[in-house]
N, C-alpha and C positions, 0 to 999 in steps of 0.2 A: 561415803569419801569422795571428794573432789577431785575431777579428772588432773589437776595439776599434782595433787598427792599420788595418785596412781601412777602416773608417769615418771615421778622422782624415784617412786621405789622399784619401778621396773628398768627404767631406763638410767637416771643419773645417779644412782647409788652404786650400782655394779660400775657405770661409766669410772666414778671417782674411786673405786675399790680396785680395780685393774691398774688406775694410774698410781695410786699410792702405794700397791704392792710391788710394783716394778720401780718406783722411785726409792722405796727402802732397800731394794735388792741391787742397787745401781753399782755398790762397790764389788759386788760378785762376778767375777769374770763370767758365769753362765747364766747371766740375769734372762738373757734371751729365752732360755727355756721356759720361762713362765708364759711369755707369750706364745711360743710352740704348742704347749700344754693346754692353754685355752685355746689356742686355734682348733686344736683336736677335739677339745670339748665341743665347741661350736660345730665343728663336722657332725661331731655325733649326735647332737641335737637335732640339727636338719634332718638328719636321716630319722630320728625318731618321730619328729615333726610332720615328716613325708608319709610315715606309717603309724600313725598313734596307734598305742594298746587299747584305748580307751576312746572310741569314736565319739565326735562332738565336743570334747574336752579342749579347752583353752588353755589349759596348763602348761602344754607340751610347746605350745608357740609362744607363751610368755617366757618361759625359761630359755628358749633359743633365743629371743631377743636380749634376755640378761647376759647370756654367755658372749652373743656378739657384742654388746656394750662393755662387757669388761674387757674382750679381746681388744678392741679398737682402744679403750684406754690405756691397756698396758702397751700395745705396738706403738700408739701415738707417743706416750712419754718416753719409749725407748729411743725412736726416731729422734724427739726432741734433744734428749740427753747426749746422744750421738753428734748430733749437730751442734751443740753446744761444746761438746768438748774440743771438736776440731778447729773452731772458729777462735 
């Protein structure tokens, strides 16, 4: 697999998924819960990455990057939607 394809799967797909989920939930009053749950997931993923169950495995680091990308996508979309609503 090419490096572009690898980074697409690791970063850009979760980023787009987080943004799409937040955009779909924009009419729900508690859509911010998605960002909060994803932030909690990212924190838990970092904790597992710092103390991996299987030493030498890159899986935990990659999953942390994916969780972080999904959180960033969701939070950024929420911020953009909020700013667009106020202006």
